[in-house]
C-alpha positions as CSV (number, residue, x, y, z in Angstrom):
1,M,147.1,94.4,-73.1
2,V,147.2,97.4,-70.8
3,T,144.6,98.9,-73.4
4,R,142.3,95.9,-73.0
5,L,142.4,96.0,-69.3
6,G,142.3,99.8,-69.1
7,V,145.5,99.9,-66.9
8,K,148.7,101.9,-67.1
9,A,151.8,100.0,-68.2
10,A,153.3,100.5,-64.6
11,D,150.4,98.6,-63.3
12,L,150.7,95.5,-65.3
13,L,152.9,93.5,-62.9
14,S,153.6,90.3,-65.0
15,F,151.9,88.1,-67.5
16,E,152.2,84.9,-69.4
17,V,150.4,83.0,-72.3
18,F,147.8,80.6,-70.8
19,R,146.5,79.3,-74.1
20,R,147.5,80.0,-77.7
21,G,145.3,78.7,-80.6
22,W,144.2,80.1,-84.0
23,D,141.0,81.0,-85.9
24,A,141.4,80.0,-89.6
25,R,137.7,80.6,-90.7
26,K,138.9,83.4,-92.9
27,K,141.8,81.8,-94.8
28,S,143.1,85.3,-96.0
29,A,143.4,86.7,-92.5
30,I,144.3,83.7,-90.0
31,Q,144.3,85.2,-86.5
32,L,146.1,83.9,-83.5
33,V,143.9,83.7,-80.5
34,Y,145.7,84.0,-77.0
35,T,144.5,83.8,-73.3
36,I,146.8,85.8,-71.1
37,D,147.4,85.2,-67.3
38,A,148.1,88.8,-66.2
39,E,149.0,90.0,-62.6
40,V,147.9,93.7,-62.3
41,R,148.0,96.2,-59.4
42,D,144.7,96.7,-57.5
43,E,143.1,93.7,-59.1
44,P,139.8,94.1,-57.4
45,A,139.3,97.5,-58.7
46,V,140.1,96.1,-62.3
47,R,137.7,93.2,-61.9
48,A,134.8,95.4,-60.6
49,R,135.4,97.8,-63.6
50,L,135.4,95.0,-66.3
51,K,132.4,93.1,-64.5
52,G,130.3,91.6,-67.2
53,D,133.1,91.2,-69.6
54,N,132.8,87.5,-70.6
55,H,136.4,87.5,-71.8
56,V,138.0,88.7,-68.7
57,G,138.0,86.8,-65.3
58,P,139.9,85.6,-62.3
59,T,142.7,83.1,-63.1
60,P,141.6,79.7,-62.2
61,D,143.2,77.5,-59.6
62,T,145.0,74.7,-61.7
63,S,146.9,73.2,-59.0
64,Y,146.4,69.6,-58.1
65,Q,145.3,68.7,-54.4
66,P,146.0,65.2,-53.5
67,V,142.8,63.6,-52.1
68,T,144.6,61.8,-49.3
69,H,148.0,60.6,-47.9
70,A,149.2,57.1,-47.0
71,P,148.5,56.4,-43.6
72,S,151.6,55.4,-41.4
73,G,152.5,51.6,-41.2
74,L,150.9,50.8,-44.5
75,Q,150.9,47.1,-44.9
76,K,149.7,46.2,-48.3
77,R,150.9,48.4,-51.2
78,P,148.3,49.2,-53.9
79,V,149.0,47.6,-57.3
80,V,148.8,49.2,-60.8
81,I,148.2,46.6,-63.5
82,G,149.5,48.4,-66.8
83,T,151.9,51.1,-67.6
84,G,149.9,53.2,-70.2
85,P,149.0,56.7,-69.7
86,C,146.3,55.7,-67.2
87,G,148.5,53.4,-65.4
88,F,151.7,55.5,-65.0
89,M,149.7,58.6,-63.9
90,C,147.8,56.6,-61.3
91,A,151.1,55.2,-60.1
92,L,152.7,58.6,-59.9
93,V,149.9,60.2,-58.1
94,L,149.8,57.2,-55.7
95,A,153.7,57.5,-55.2
96,Q,153.4,61.3,-54.5
97,M,151.0,60.6,-52.0
98,G,153.2,58.0,-50.2
99,F,151.8,54.7,-51.2
100,R,154.8,53.1,-52.8
101,P,152.7,51.4,-55.3
102,I,153.8,48.1,-57.3
103,I,153.2,48.6,-60.9
104,L,152.9,45.4,-63.0
105,E,153.6,45.3,-66.8
106,R,153.2,42.2,-69.0
107,G,155.3,43.9,-71.7
108,R,159.0,45.2,-71.6
109,I,160.8,48.4,-70.5
110,V,160.3,51.1,-73.0
111,R,163.8,51.1,-74.9
112,E,163.4,47.3,-75.2
113,R,159.7,47.6,-76.4
114,T,160.8,49.9,-79.0
115,K,163.0,47.4,-80.6
116,D,160.3,44.8,-80.6
117,T,157.9,47.3,-82.1
118,W,160.2,48.3,-84.9
119,G,160.6,44.4,-85.4
120,L,157.1,44.2,-86.6
121,W,157.3,47.3,-88.5
122,R,160.6,46.7,-90.4
123,R,160.5,42.7,-90.5
124,G,157.0,41.7,-90.1
125,V,158.0,39.9,-86.8
126,L,155.4,40.2,-83.9
127,N,156.2,39.8,-80.3
128,P,152.8,39.1,-78.9
129,E,154.0,40.4,-75.3
130,S,155.9,43.4,-76.4
131,N,154.6,45.8,-79.4
132,A,152.6,48.8,-80.1
133,Q,150.1,47.9,-77.4
134,Y,151.9,46.1,-74.7
135,G,154.9,47.5,-72.8
136,E,156.1,50.5,-70.8
137,G,154.1,53.6,-71.9
138,G,151.2,51.6,-73.5
139,A,149.6,52.2,-76.7
140,G,150.0,56.0,-76.4
141,T,154.0,55.8,-76.8
142,F,153.4,54.3,-80.4
143,S,150.5,56.7,-81.2
144,D,150.3,60.4,-82.0
145,G,151.3,61.9,-78.7
146,K,148.2,64.0,-78.4
147,L,147.6,65.6,-74.9
148,Y,144.0,66.8,-75.2
149,S,140.6,65.4,-75.6
150,Q,137.0,66.7,-75.8
151,I,136.1,65.9,-72.3
152,R,135.2,69.0,-70.2
153,D,137.6,69.7,-67.4
154,P,136.3,72.3,-65.1
155,R,138.7,71.3,-62.2
156,H,141.8,71.4,-64.5
157,H,142.9,68.0,-63.6
158,G,144.5,67.8,-67.1
159,R,147.0,70.5,-66.1
160,K,148.5,68.0,-63.5
161,V,149.3,65.6,-66.5
162,L,150.7,68.4,-68.6
163,T,152.9,69.8,-65.6
164,E,154.2,66.4,-64.9
165,F,155.0,65.8,-68.4
166,V,157.0,68.8,-68.7
167,K,158.8,68.1,-65.5
168,A,159.7,64.7,-67.1
169,G,161.3,66.4,-70.3
170,A,158.3,67.5,-72.5
171,P,158.6,70.9,-74.1
172,D,157.2,73.7,-72.0
173,E,154.7,74.7,-74.9
174,I,152.2,71.8,-74.2
175,L,151.1,74.0,-71.1
176,Y,149.7,76.5,-73.5
177,V,149.1,75.4,-77.0
178,A,145.6,74.7,-77.8
179,K,146.3,71.2,-79.0
180,P,149.3,70.1,-77.2
181,H,151.5,67.1,-78.7
182,I,154.8,65.6,-77.9
183,G,155.3,62.9,-80.5
184,T,156.6,59.2,-80.1
185,F,160.3,59.7,-79.8
186,R,160.1,62.4,-77.0
187,L,157.4,60.3,-75.3
188,V,159.9,57.6,-74.7
189,T,162.3,59.8,-72.5
190,V,159.2,61.2,-70.7
191,V,158.0,57.9,-69.8
192,E,161.6,56.8,-68.5
193,N,161.6,59.9,-66.3
194,V,158.1,59.3,-64.9
195,R,159.3,55.8,-64.1
196,A,162.4,57.4,-62.3
197,E,160.2,59.6,-60.3
198,I,157.9,56.8,-59.0
199,E,160.9,54.5,-58.1
200,A,162.5,57.4,-56.2
201,L,159.3,57.7,-54.3
202,G,159.3,54.2,-53.3
203,G,157.1,52.6,-56.2
204,E,158.2,49.3,-57.8
205,Y,158.1,48.3,-61.4
206,R,157.9,44.6,-62.4
207,F,158.1,44.2,-66.1
208,G,157.4,41.0,-68.0
209,T,154.8,40.3,-65.2
210,K,151.6,39.0,-66.5
211,V,148.3,38.8,-64.3
212,V,146.5,35.5,-65.3
213,D,144.0,35.0,-62.4
214,L,142.5,36.5,-59.3
215,D,142.4,35.1,-55.9
216,I,139.0,36.1,-54.8
217,A,137.5,35.1,-51.2
218,E,133.8,34.7,-50.8
219,G,132.4,35.5,-47.4
220,A,129.5,34.1,-45.4
221,D,127.4,37.1,-46.6
222,G,128.2,36.5,-50.2
223,A,130.4,39.4,-50.4
224,R,133.5,38.8,-52.4
225,Q,137.0,40.4,-51.7
226,L,140.2,40.3,-53.6
227,R,143.0,38.7,-51.9
228,G,145.7,38.5,-54.4
229,L,146.8,38.2,-58.0
230,M,148.2,34.9,-59.8
231,L,151.1,35.6,-61.9
232,D,152.4,34.1,-65.1
233,G,154.8,31.6,-64.1
234,G,153.2,30.6,-61.0
235,G,153.9,33.7,-58.9
236,Y,151.5,35.1,-56.5
237,L,151.1,38.7,-55.2
238,E,149.1,39.4,-52.3
239,A,146.8,42.5,-52.9
240,D,143.5,43.9,-51.8
241,H,143.6,47.3,-53.7
242,V,144.4,47.0,-57.4
243,V,143.8,49.4,-60.3
244,L,143.3,47.8,-63.6
245,A,144.9,50.2,-66.2
246,I,144.9,47.4,-69.0
247,G,143.9,49.5,-72.0
248,H,141.7,47.9,-74.8
249,S,144.0,45.2,-76.1
250,A,144.3,42.9,-73.1
251,R,141.6,40.6,-74.4
252,D,142.8,37.6,-72.4
253,T,142.6,39.5,-69.3
254,F,139.0,40.5,-70.1
255,E,138.3,36.8,-70.7
256,M,139.9,35.9,-67.3
257,L,137.8,38.6,-65.6
258,H,134.6,37.5,-67.2
259,A,135.3,34.0,-66.2
260,R,135.7,35.2,-62.6
261,G,132.5,36.8,-62.4
262,V,133.8,40.4,-62.6
263,A,131.0,42.8,-63.8
264,L,131.7,43.7,-67.3
265,T,129.7,45.9,-69.8
266,A,129.9,45.9,-73.4
267,K,130.6,49.5,-74.6
268,P,130.3,51.1,-78.2
269,F,133.4,51.6,-80.3
270,S,134.4,52.1,-84.0
271,I,135.6,50.5,-87.0
272,G,136.9,51.9,-90.2
273,V,139.8,52.6,-92.2
274,R,143.1,54.9,-92.2
275,I,143.3,57.6,-94.9
276,E,146.3,59.2,-96.2
277,H,146.8,62.4,-98.2
278,P,149.8,64.7,-98.9
279,Q,150.3,67.0,-95.8
280,T,150.7,70.1,-98.1
281,L,147.2,69.5,-99.5
282,I,145.7,69.7,-95.9
283,D,147.8,72.8,-95.1
284,R,146.5,74.7,-98.2
285,C,142.9,73.6,-97.5
286,Q,143.1,74.8,-93.8
287,F,145.5,77.7,-94.0
288,G,145.1,78.9,-97.5
289,P,148.1,81.5,-98.3
290,S,149.4,81.0,-94.7
291,A,150.1,77.3,-95.3
292,G,153.8,76.6,-94.2
293,N,153.9,79.2,-91.6
294,P,156.1,77.8,-88.9
295,I,153.8,79.3,-86.2
296,L,150.7,77.3,-87.5
297,G,152.8,74.3,-88.0
298,A,151.0,71.3,-89.8
299,A,147.5,71.5,-90.2
300,D,144.8,68.9,-89.0
301,Y,141.2,68.5,-89.6
302,K,138.0,67.2,-88.1
303,L,135.1,65.4,-90.1
304,V,131.6,64.4,-88.9
305,H,128.9,63.1,-91.1
306,H,125.5,61.7,-89.9
307,G,124.4,59.1,-92.4
308,S,120.9,58.5,-93.6
309,N,121.1,55.0,-92.2
310,G,121.5,56.5,-88.5
311,R,125.2,55.7,-88.4
312,S,127.9,58.5,-87.6
313,V,130.8,58.6,-89.8
314,Y,133.8,60.7,-88.3
315,S,137.5,61.3,-88.5
316,F,139.5,60.0,-85.5
317,C,143.0,60.6,-84.3
318,M,144.1,62.7,-87.1
319,C,147.9,62.7,-87.5
320,P,149.5,65.7,-89.2
321,G,152.7,65.1,-90.9
322,G,152.6,61.5,-89.6
323,T,152.7,57.8,-90.4
324,V,150.2,54.9,-90.4
325,V,151.6,52.1,-88.2
326,A,151.0,48.4,-87.4
327,A,149.2,48.2,-84.1
328,T,148.2,44.7,-83.7
329,S,149.2,42.7,-80.6
330,E,147.6,39.3,-81.8
331,A,149.2,36.8,-84.3
332,G,147.2,36.7,-87.5
333,C,145.5,40.0,-87.3
334,V,146.0,43.4,-88.8
335,A,145.0,46.7,-87.0
336,T,146.5,50.1,-87.8
337,N,147.0,53.3,-86.0
338,G,148.5,56.7,-86.6
339,M,151.4,58.7,-84.9
340,S,153.5,61.7,-85.4
341,Q,156.9,62.7,-84.3
342,Y,157.1,66.0,-82.4
343,S,158.1,67.8,-85.8
344,R,155.1,66.5,-87.8
345,A,157.3,66.7,-90.8
346,E,156.6,63.7,-92.7
347,R,155.2,63.8,-96.1
348,N,151.7,62.6,-95.4
349,A,148.9,63.2,-93.1
350,N,146.5,60.6,-92.0
351,A,143.4,60.0,-90.0
352,G,141.1,57.2,-89.1
353,I,137.7,57.3,-90.9
354,V,135.4,55.3,-88.7
355,V,131.9,54.2,-88.1
356,G,130.3,54.0,-84.9
357,I,129.0,50.8,-83.7
358,T,127.0,49.7,-80.6
359,P,126.6,46.4,-78.7
360,E,123.5,45.9,-80.8
361,D,125.9,45.2,-83.8
362,Y,127.6,42.3,-81.9
363,P,124.9,40.7,-79.5
364,G,125.9,38.2,-77.0
365,D,127.9,38.2,-73.8
366,P,130.0,41.3,-72.8
367,L,132.9,39.8,-74.8
368,A,131.0,39.6,-78.0
369,G,132.8,42.8,-79.1
370,I,136.1,41.1,-79.0
371,V,134.9,38.4,-81.2
372,F,133.7,41.0,-83.5
373,Q,137.0,42.8,-83.6
374,R,139.0,39.6,-84.3
375,H,136.9,38.6,-87.0
376,W,137.5,41.7,-89.0
377,E,141.3,41.9,-88.0
378,R,141.8,38.5,-89.3
379,K,139.9,39.4,-92.4
380,A,142.4,42.4,-92.8
381,F,145.3,40.1,-92.2
382,D,144.1,37.8,-95.0
383,A,143.4,40.7,-97.2
384,G,147.0,41.9,-96.8
385,G,148.4,38.8,-97.8
386,G,149.1,37.0,-94.5
387,T,152.3,38.8,-93.7
388,Y,151.3,41.6,-91.7
389,A,151.2,44.0,-94.6
390,A,147.8,46.1,-94.6
391,P,145.2,45.8,-97.3
392,A,145.0,49.1,-99.1
393,Q,143.0,50.8,-101.8
394,T,143.1,54.1,-103.6
395,V,140.2,56.6,-102.8
396,G,139.2,56.7,-106.4
397,D,138.9,52.9,-106.5
398,F,137.1,52.8,-103.1
399,L,134.5,55.4,-104.1
400,A,133.9,53.5,-107.4
401,G,133.6,50.0,-105.7
402,R,136.5,48.3,-107.5
403,P,139.6,46.6,-106.0
404,S,142.8,48.3,-106.4
405,T,145.6,46.7,-108.5
406,S,148.1,49.4,-108.1
407,L,148.7,52.5,-106.0
408,G,148.2,56.1,-106.8
409,A,150.2,59.2,-106.2
410,V,150.2,59.1,-102.4
411,V,153.0,56.8,-101.2
412,P,151.7,54.7,-98.2
413,S,153.7,55.1,-95.1
414,Y,152.5,51.9,-93.6
415,K,155.2,49.3,-92.6
416,P,155.8,46.5,-93.3
417,G,153.9,47.3,-96.5
418,V,150.5,47.4,-98.1
419,T,148.6,45.0,-100.5
420,P,146.2,46.6,-103.0
421,T,142.8,45.1,-102.7
422,D,139.2,46.1,-101.9
423,L,138.8,47.4,-98.4
424,A,135.2,46.4,-98.3
425,R,136.3,42.7,-97.8
426,C,137.5,44.0,-94.4
427,L,134.5,46.1,-93.1
428,P,131.0,45.1,-92.3
429,D,128.5,45.9,-94.9
430,F,127.0,48.5,-92.6
431,A,130.3,50.5,-92.3
432,V,130.7,50.6,-95.9
433,A,127.2,51.6,-96.4
434,A,127.7,54.4,-93.8
435,I,131.0,55.9,-95.6
436,L,129.7,55.4,-99.1
437,P,125.9,55.2,-99.1
438,W,125.6,54.8,-102.9
439,R,128.0,51.8,-103.0
440,T,126.6,48.2,-103.2
441,P,128.6,45.9,-101.0
442,S,130.6,43.4,-102.9
């Protein structure tokens, strides 16, 4: 480092790893790539000498600055609905600013929710209000625990999230590895510790509390103002500042909002399948002779294909050394997700192979996309045998356009189990055509 900066060893006052990744383009010589945050003597002179070097620059300010602080004598506390990643981080920041938020969650506390989720995975018993989607921690608790995205973050707000997670018990390495990851079991403890801090700062959690309607007043000028929330069981909560952090699965809440005239906009989303392969295969493909090196860990991948029919097919939520999990929150539906533990040491890798769709594919009101999703999730439930088992097919049979009658060398990780069939029964024809353009829909 002293050679790179052109300084004497005595002038290097301190340093730490800011980011660590790897370059695997040459499988025979994989390189670790580090970004180092260094403190040097006479920094202005060093920077002046290295002016124009795109790989050397001032350390960015990654500290988080609160936008405001609660006024004294605050009468009405803000309400956050939902305790997924968005909800609990919003509640944490509000609590740190002195607003003492009230947090409403229709599901259960994370430890109890874990039992309910395992009830579906192990026994095929679904609790519609406490599952892989609903409950403390949201869908992220029973997903892969990834802590990165492809969104540009020039103000380093993501650093605030990572720092709070480390304070709550996440490993320090998430602050510098290129693709930070915690894993489901560790996330449970992190979520509990975040709740403890929010409560210590005056925040209040109310579990098993579902918002079923809004109390909206309309003034003489036509302006509408929220006055409160109607709760399941006849309860009422006065509120005029509410954050809806309800995620994508609270379909009944979307229906209520639409009925109340709240502006909703249909958005693009994706539909597809989960594919599993041996993790050792992915490691060899990505790392070559370096596969298995503990520094590299389990390899991931990313695929993108632009089909001739104008559709994009891409991998999503790739889970190295993980499992495919049941992620439905509605009776009579099957939806899958992927997750990994912190070790990423399971036998299989899995990823979603999905096709992008737009509101033009499900015309109608803003809720037409929900109708579309339910239709295909029910198709998957029926194809799986009506027991929350998932429909499954070998890659060879899917490519050949024939139903599977047995499974191949890869042992599916999905619980409560799989049923061999033809996955084309569970997908729109255009999705099958995008993934396999040569296949004739059945």
